[in-house]
DSSP file (Angstrom, degrees, kcal/mol; ACC not computed):
  #  RESIDUE AA STRUCTURE BP1 BP2  ACC     N-H-->O    O-->H-N    N-H-->O    O-->H-N    TCO  KAPPA ALPHA  PHI   PSI    X-CA   Y-CA   Z-CA
    1    1 A M              0   0    0      0, 0.0     2,-0.1     0, 0.0     0, 0.0   0.000 360.0 360.0 360.0 119.5  -46.2   -7.0  -24.2
    2    2 A D     >  -     0   0    0      1,-0.1     4,-2.3     4,-0.0     5,-0.2  -0.282 360.0 -99.7 -84.5 175.1  -42.8   -8.8  -24.3
    3    3 A W  H  > S+     0   0    0      1,-0.2     4,-2.6     2,-0.2     5,-0.2   0.816 118.8  55.5 -69.9 -30.8  -39.6   -7.3  -23.0
    4    4 A K  H  > S+     0   0    0      2,-0.2     4,-2.5     1,-0.2    -1,-0.2   0.934 111.8  43.1 -66.6 -44.4  -38.2   -6.3  -26.5
    5    5 A T  H  > S+     0   0    0      2,-0.2     4,-2.6     1,-0.2    -2,-0.2   0.916 115.4  49.3 -66.1 -43.0  -41.3   -4.2  -27.2
    6    6 A W  H  X S+     0   0    0     -4,-2.3     4,-2.5     2,-0.2    -2,-0.2   0.906 112.1  48.7 -62.6 -42.2  -41.3   -2.8  -23.6
    7    7 A T  H  X S+     0   0    0     -4,-2.6     4,-2.7     2,-0.2    -2,-0.2   0.930 113.3  46.4 -64.7 -45.8  -37.6   -1.9  -23.9
    8    8 A L  H  X S+     0   0    0     -4,-2.5     4,-0.9     1,-0.2    -2,-0.2   0.912 114.2  48.1 -62.5 -42.7  -38.1   -0.2  -27.3
    9    9 A H  H  < S+     0   0    0     -4,-2.6     4,-0.4     1,-0.2     3,-0.3   0.893 113.6  47.5 -65.1 -40.2  -41.1    1.7  -26.0
   10   10 A T  H >< S+     0   0    0     -4,-2.5     3,-1.3     1,-0.2     7,-0.3   0.904 109.3  52.4 -69.3 -41.6  -39.3    2.8  -22.8
   11   11 A L  H 3< S+     0   0    0     -4,-2.7    -1,-0.2     1,-0.3    -2,-0.2   0.654  95.8  69.8 -72.1 -13.9  -36.2    3.9  -24.7
   12   12 A Q  T 3< S+     0   0    0     -4,-0.9     2,-0.5    -3,-0.3    -1,-0.3   0.728  78.1  91.8 -73.3 -20.4  -38.3    6.1  -27.0
   13   13 A N  S <> S-     0   0    0     -3,-1.3     4,-2.4    -4,-0.4     5,-0.2  -0.649  77.9-144.3 -72.1 123.5  -39.0    8.3  -24.0
   14   14 A K  H  > S+     0   0    0     -2,-0.5     4,-2.0     1,-0.2    -1,-0.2   0.799  95.0  52.6 -66.8 -28.7  -36.2   10.9  -24.2
   15   15 A Y  H  > S+     0   0    0      2,-0.2     4,-2.1     1,-0.2    -1,-0.2   0.906 111.7  44.6 -73.3 -41.2  -35.7   11.2  -20.4
   16   16 A V  H  > S+     0   0    0     -6,-0.2     4,-2.7     2,-0.2     5,-0.2   0.915 114.2  50.1 -67.2 -43.0  -35.3    7.5  -19.9
   17   17 A A  H  X S+     0   0    0     -4,-2.4     4,-2.5    -7,-0.3    -2,-0.2   0.907 111.7  48.2 -62.9 -42.0  -32.9    7.2  -22.9
   18   18 A A  H  X S+     0   0    0     -4,-2.0     4,-2.4    -5,-0.2    -1,-0.2   0.888 112.1  49.6 -66.2 -38.6  -30.8   10.1  -21.6
   19   19 A T  H  X S+     0   0    0     -4,-2.1     4,-2.3     2,-0.2    -2,-0.2   0.927 112.1  46.9 -65.6 -44.8  -30.7    8.6  -18.2
   20   20 A V  H  X S+     0   0    0     -4,-2.7     4,-2.6     1,-0.2     5,-0.2   0.922 113.4  49.3 -62.3 -44.2  -29.6    5.2  -19.5
   21   21 A L  H  X S+     0   0    0     -4,-2.5     4,-2.7    -5,-0.2    -2,-0.2   0.907 110.8  50.0 -62.2 -41.8  -27.0    6.9  -21.8
   22   22 A A  H  X S+     0   0    0     -4,-2.4     4,-2.7     2,-0.2    -2,-0.2   0.894 111.6  48.2 -64.8 -40.1  -25.6    8.9  -18.8
   23   23 A V  H  X S+     0   0    0     -4,-2.3     4,-1.7     2,-0.2     5,-0.2   0.928 114.0  45.7 -66.7 -44.7  -25.3    5.8  -16.6
   24   24 A V  H  X>S+     0   0    0     -4,-2.6     4,-2.5    -5,-0.2     5,-1.0   0.923 114.9  48.6 -63.5 -43.5  -23.6    3.8  -19.3
   25   25 A W  I  X>S+     0   0    0     -4,-2.7     5,-2.9    -5,-0.2     4,-0.6   0.944 114.4  43.6 -62.3 -49.1  -21.3    6.7  -20.1
   26   26 A S  I  <5S+     0   0    0     -4,-2.7     8,-0.9    -5,-0.2    -1,-0.2   0.747 119.5  43.7 -72.7 -22.0  -20.3    7.4  -16.5
   27   27 A T  I  <5S+     0   0    0     -4,-1.7     8,-1.2     6,-0.3     9,-0.2   0.906 132.7   4.6 -87.6 -45.3  -19.8    3.7  -15.7
   28   28 A F  I  <5S+     0   0    0     -4,-2.5    -3,-0.2    -5,-0.2    -2,-0.1   0.789 127.4  40.3-114.1 -35.9  -17.9    2.3  -18.6
   29   29 A I  I  <<S+     0   0    0     -5,-1.0    -3,-0.2    -4,-0.6    -4,-0.1   0.900  88.1  87.1 -92.5 -43.4  -16.9    5.0  -21.2
   30   30 A H  S > <S-     0   0    0     -5,-2.9     3,-1.4    -6,-0.2     6,-0.2  -0.220  78.6-124.2 -63.0 146.8  -15.8    8.0  -19.3
   31   31 A D  T 3  S+     0   0    0      1,-0.3    -1,-0.1     4,-0.1    -5,-0.0   0.829 113.1  42.6 -61.0 -33.5  -12.1    8.2  -18.2
   32   32 A L  T 3  S+     0   0    0      4,-0.1    -1,-0.3     3,-0.1    -2,-0.1  -0.210  91.8 138.9-105.6  41.3  -13.2    8.7  -14.5
   33   33 A G  S <> S-     0   0    0     -3,-1.4     4,-2.3    -5,-0.1    -6,-0.3  -0.004  72.8 -84.2 -77.1-175.0  -15.9    6.1  -14.6
   34   34 A M  H  > S+     0   0    0     -8,-0.9     4,-2.6     1,-0.2     5,-0.2   0.830 127.2  56.6 -63.9 -33.8  -16.8    3.6  -12.0
   35   35 A L  H  > S+     0   0    0     -8,-1.2     4,-2.3     2,-0.2    -1,-0.2   0.910 109.2  46.8 -64.9 -40.5  -14.2    1.1  -13.2
   36   36 A Y  H  > S+     0   0    0     -6,-0.2     4,-2.7     2,-0.2     5,-0.2   0.923 112.7  49.3 -64.7 -44.9  -11.5    3.8  -12.7
   37   37 A V  H  X S+     0   0    0     -4,-2.3     4,-2.2     1,-0.2    -2,-0.2   0.900 111.9  49.0 -62.1 -41.2  -12.8    4.6   -9.3
   38   38 A W  H  X S+     0   0    0     -4,-2.6     4,-2.1     2,-0.2    -1,-0.2   0.922 112.3  47.8 -65.1 -44.2  -12.9    1.0   -8.3
   39   39 A R  H  X S+     0   0    0     -4,-2.3     4,-2.2     1,-0.2    -2,-0.2   0.918 114.0  46.5 -62.5 -45.0   -9.3    0.4   -9.5
   40   40 A E  H  X S+     0   0    0     -4,-2.7     4,-2.6     2,-0.2    -1,-0.2   0.851 110.0  53.9 -68.5 -34.2   -8.0    3.5   -7.7
   41   41 A S  H  X S+     0   0    0     -4,-2.2     4,-2.0    -5,-0.2    -1,-0.2   0.908 110.1  47.3 -64.3 -41.7   -9.9    2.5   -4.5
   42   42 A R  H  X S+     0   0    0     -4,-2.1     4,-1.9     2,-0.2    -2,-0.2   0.899 112.3  49.7 -65.7 -41.0   -8.2   -0.9   -4.6
   43   43 A N  H  X S+     0   0    0     -4,-2.2     4,-2.3     1,-0.2    -2,-0.2   0.898 109.3  52.3 -64.0 -41.2   -4.8    0.8   -5.2
   44   44 A L  H  X S+     0   0    0     -4,-2.6     4,-2.5     1,-0.2    -2,-0.2   0.893 107.1  52.7 -61.7 -40.6   -5.4    3.1   -2.3
   45   45 A H  H  X S+     0   0    0     -4,-2.0     4,-2.1     1,-0.2    -1,-0.2   0.915 109.7  48.4 -62.0 -42.9   -6.2    0.2    0.0
   46   46 A H  H  X S+     0   0    0     -4,-1.9     4,-2.2     1,-0.2    -2,-0.2   0.902 112.2  48.9 -64.3 -40.4   -2.9   -1.5   -0.9
   47   47 A L  H  X S+     0   0    0     -4,-2.3     4,-2.3     2,-0.2    -2,-0.2   0.877 109.7  51.4 -67.8 -37.4   -1.0    1.7   -0.3
   48   48 A E  H  X S+     0   0    0     -4,-2.5     4,-2.3     2,-0.2    -1,-0.2   0.891 110.1  49.9 -65.3 -38.5   -2.6    2.2    3.0
   49   49 A Q  H  X S+     0   0    0     -4,-2.1     4,-2.2     2,-0.2    -2,-0.2   0.908 110.9  49.2 -64.7 -42.0   -1.7   -1.3    4.0
   50   50 A E  H  X S+     0   0    0     -4,-2.2     4,-2.3     2,-0.2    -2,-0.2   0.892 110.7  50.6 -64.3 -39.9    1.9   -0.7    2.9
   51   51 A L  H  X S+     0   0    0     -4,-2.3     4,-2.6     2,-0.2    -2,-0.2   0.903 108.9  51.7 -64.1 -41.8    2.0    2.5    4.9
   52   52 A F  H  X S+     0   0    0     -4,-2.3     4,-2.1     1,-0.2    -2,-0.2   0.920 111.2  47.2 -60.9 -44.2    0.7    0.7    8.0
   53   53 A E  H  X S+     0   0    0     -4,-2.2     4,-2.4     2,-0.2    -2,-0.2   0.887 111.7  50.5 -65.6 -38.9    3.4   -2.0    7.7
   54   54 A A  H  X S+     0   0    0     -4,-2.3     4,-2.5     2,-0.2    -2,-0.2   0.904 110.5  49.4 -66.0 -41.1    6.1    0.7    7.2
   55   55 A N  H  X S+     0   0    0     -4,-2.6     4,-2.2     2,-0.2    -1,-0.2   0.885 110.2  51.5 -63.7 -37.8    4.9    2.6   10.3
   56   56 A H  H  X S+     0   0    0     -4,-2.1     4,-2.0     2,-0.2    -2,-0.2   0.923 110.9  47.1 -64.8 -44.1    5.0   -0.7   12.2
   57   57 A R  H  X S+     0   0    0     -4,-2.4     4,-2.3     2,-0.2    -2,-0.2   0.901 111.3  52.3 -63.4 -40.7    8.5   -1.4   11.1
   58   58 A N  H  X S+     0   0    0     -4,-2.5     4,-2.5     1,-0.2    -2,-0.2   0.905 108.6  50.1 -62.1 -41.6    9.6    2.2   12.0
   59   59 A E  H  X S+     0   0    0     -4,-2.2     4,-2.2     2,-0.2    -1,-0.2   0.900 110.1  50.2 -64.6 -39.8    8.1    1.8   15.5
   60   60 A A  H  X S+     0   0    0     -4,-2.0     4,-2.3     2,-0.2    -2,-0.2   0.900 111.4  49.0 -64.8 -39.8   10.0   -1.5   16.0
   61   61 A L  H  X S+     0   0    0     -4,-2.3     4,-2.7     2,-0.2    -2,-0.2   0.887 109.8  51.4 -66.6 -38.8   13.2    0.2   14.8
   62   62 A R  H  X S+     0   0    0     -4,-2.5     4,-2.5     2,-0.2    -2,-0.2   0.910 110.8  48.5 -63.2 -41.1   12.7    3.1   17.2
   63   63 A Q  H  X S+     0   0    0     -4,-2.2     4,-2.3     2,-0.2    -2,-0.2   0.916 112.0  49.0 -64.3 -42.6   12.1    0.7   20.1
   64   64 A S  H  X S+     0   0    0     -4,-2.3     4,-2.3     2,-0.2    -2,-0.2   0.907 111.4  49.9 -62.9 -42.4   15.3   -1.2   19.2
   65   65 A Q  H  X S+     0   0    0     -4,-2.7     4,-2.6     1,-0.2     5,-0.2   0.912 109.9  50.3 -63.0 -43.1   17.2    2.1   18.9
   66   66 A A  H  X S+     0   0    0     -4,-2.5     4,-1.4     1,-0.2    -1,-0.2   0.900 111.0  49.7 -63.0 -40.1   16.0    3.2   22.3
   67   67 A D  H  X S+     0   0    0     -4,-2.3     4,-1.1     2,-0.2    -2,-0.2   0.905 111.9  48.1 -64.5 -41.4   17.0   -0.2   23.8
   68   68 A I  H  < S+     0   0    0     -4,-2.3     7,-0.5     1,-0.2     3,-0.4   0.931 113.6  45.4 -66.9 -45.2   20.5    0.0   22.3
   69   69 A F  H  < S+     0   0    0     -4,-2.6    -1,-0.2     1,-0.2    -2,-0.2   0.732 109.4  56.8 -72.7 -20.0   21.1    3.6   23.5
   70   70 A A  H  < S+     0   0    0     -4,-1.4    -1,-0.2    -5,-0.2    -2,-0.2   0.779 106.2  52.5 -79.3 -26.7   19.8    2.9   27.0
   71   71 A N     X  -     0   0    0     -4,-1.1     4,-2.0    -3,-0.4    -1,-0.2  -0.942  66.7-158.8-116.4 116.4   22.2    0.0   27.6
   72   72 A P  H  > S+     0   0    0      0, 0.0     4,-2.3     0, 0.0     5,-0.2   0.852  95.1  53.1 -62.7 -34.4   26.0    0.6   27.1
   73   73 A K  H  > S+     0   0    0      2,-0.2     4,-2.4     1,-0.2     5,-0.2   0.894 109.0  48.9 -67.8 -37.9   26.7   -3.1   26.7
   74   74 A A  H  > S+     0   0    0      2,-0.2     4,-2.4     1,-0.2    -1,-0.2   0.881 110.3  51.8 -67.3 -37.1   24.1   -3.4   24.0
   75   75 A L  H  X S+     0   0    0     -4,-2.0     4,-2.3    -7,-0.5    -2,-0.2   0.915 110.5  48.0 -64.3 -43.1   25.5   -0.3   22.2
   76   76 A E  H  X S+     0   0    0     -4,-2.3     4,-2.5     2,-0.2    -2,-0.2   0.921 111.9  49.6 -63.4 -43.8   29.0   -1.9   22.3
   77   77 A R  H  X S+     0   0    0     -4,-2.4     4,-2.6     1,-0.2     5,-0.2   0.913 110.8  50.1 -61.2 -42.6   27.7   -5.2   21.0
   78   78 A F  H  X S+     0   0    0     -4,-2.4     4,-2.8     1,-0.2     5,-0.5   0.919 111.6  47.9 -61.4 -44.7   25.8   -3.4   18.2
   79   79 A A  H  X S+     0   0    0     -4,-2.3     4,-1.6     1,-0.2     6,-1.3   0.886 113.5  47.8 -65.5 -39.0   29.0   -1.5   17.2
   80   80 A R  H  X S+     0   0    0     -4,-2.5     4,-0.7     4,-0.2    -2,-0.2   0.912 118.2  39.8 -69.2 -41.5   31.1   -4.6   17.2
   81   81 A E  H  < S+     0   0    0     -4,-2.6    -2,-0.2    -5,-0.2    -3,-0.2   0.914 125.3  33.6 -74.6 -43.2   28.6   -6.7   15.2
   82   82 A R  H  < S+     0   0    0     -4,-2.8    -3,-0.2    -5,-0.2    -2,-0.2   0.906 133.6  22.6 -83.3 -42.9   27.6   -4.1   12.7
   83   83 A Y  H  < S-     0   0    0     -4,-1.6    -3,-0.2    -5,-0.5    -2,-0.1   0.320  95.9-123.2-112.5   7.2   30.7   -1.9   12.2
   84   84 A F     <  +     0   0    0     -4,-0.7    -4,-0.2    -5,-0.2    -3,-0.1   0.834  48.3 170.7  55.1  38.4   33.4   -4.4   13.2
   85   85 A M        -     0   0    0     -6,-1.3     2,-0.3    -9,-0.1    -1,-0.2  -0.413   9.6-170.5 -75.0 156.2   34.8   -2.0   15.9
   86   86 A R        -     0   0    0     -2,-0.1     3,-0.1     6,-0.0     5,-0.0  -0.935  23.5-106.6-143.6 164.4   37.3   -3.4   18.3
   87   87 A R    >   -     0   0    0     -2,-0.3     3,-1.1     1,-0.1     2,-0.0  -0.497  55.9 -78.8 -84.1 161.2   39.1   -2.4   21.5
   88   88 A P  T 3  S+     0   0    0      0, 0.0    -1,-0.1     0, 0.0     3,-0.1  -0.342 117.7  15.3 -60.6 144.2   42.8   -1.4   21.4
   89   89 A N  T 3  S+     0   0    0      1,-0.2     2,-0.4    -3,-0.1    -2,-0.0   0.803 102.2 118.8  61.1  32.9   45.2   -4.4   21.1
   90   90 A E    <   -     0   0    0     -3,-1.1     2,-0.4     2,-0.0    -1,-0.2  -0.982  53.4-146.4-127.9 140.0   42.4   -6.7   20.1
   91   91 A E        -     0   0    0     -2,-0.4     2,-0.5    -3,-0.1    -4,-0.1  -0.870   8.5-157.7-107.6 140.2   42.1   -8.6   16.8
   92   92 A V        -     0   0    0     -2,-0.4     2,-0.5    -8,-0.1    -6,-0.0  -0.965   2.2-158.9-119.1 129.3   38.7   -9.3   15.2
   93   93 A Y        -     0   0    0     -2,-0.5     2,-0.6     2,-0.0    -2,-0.0  -0.918   6.8-150.7-108.7 130.3   38.3  -12.1   12.8
   94   94 A R        -     0   0    0     -2,-0.5     2,-0.6     2,-0.0    -2,-0.0  -0.889   7.8-160.4-102.9 122.3   35.4  -12.0   10.3
   95   95 A I        -     0   0    0     -2,-0.6     2,-0.6     2,-0.0    -2,-0.0  -0.906   4.6-163.0-106.5 119.7   34.0  -15.3    9.3
   96   96 A V        -     0   0    0     -2,-0.6     2,-0.2     2,-0.0    -2,-0.0  -0.891   7.8-147.9-105.9 124.9   32.0  -15.3    6.1
   97   97 A S              0   0    0     -2,-0.6    -2,-0.0     1,-0.1     0, 0.0  -0.606 360.0 360.0 -89.7 153.9   29.8  -18.3    5.4
   98   98 A D              0   0    0     -2,-0.2    -1,-0.1     0, 0.0    -2,-0.0   0.465 360.0 360.0 -74.6 360.0   29.1  -19.4    1.8
């Protein structure tokens, strides 16, 4: 018995045919099939990685903020560099590079 005859004989069984049809339908044809689940799983992994990186950046910023507020000289330096603040009777020159 060759494979074509065996396949035809097997698919004539209604239970085997229904099972094969259900597997093909749920894997490839259905909107929520295995391809969709695989794609969404991959997308979820990328989003979890992005969330991890964002949390890491937030923690670094919190640490930087704590360091700046703990040291008055660091706070003054931050204000002068970021917001161009100055002391009374002091001139600040901003040099912009090309």
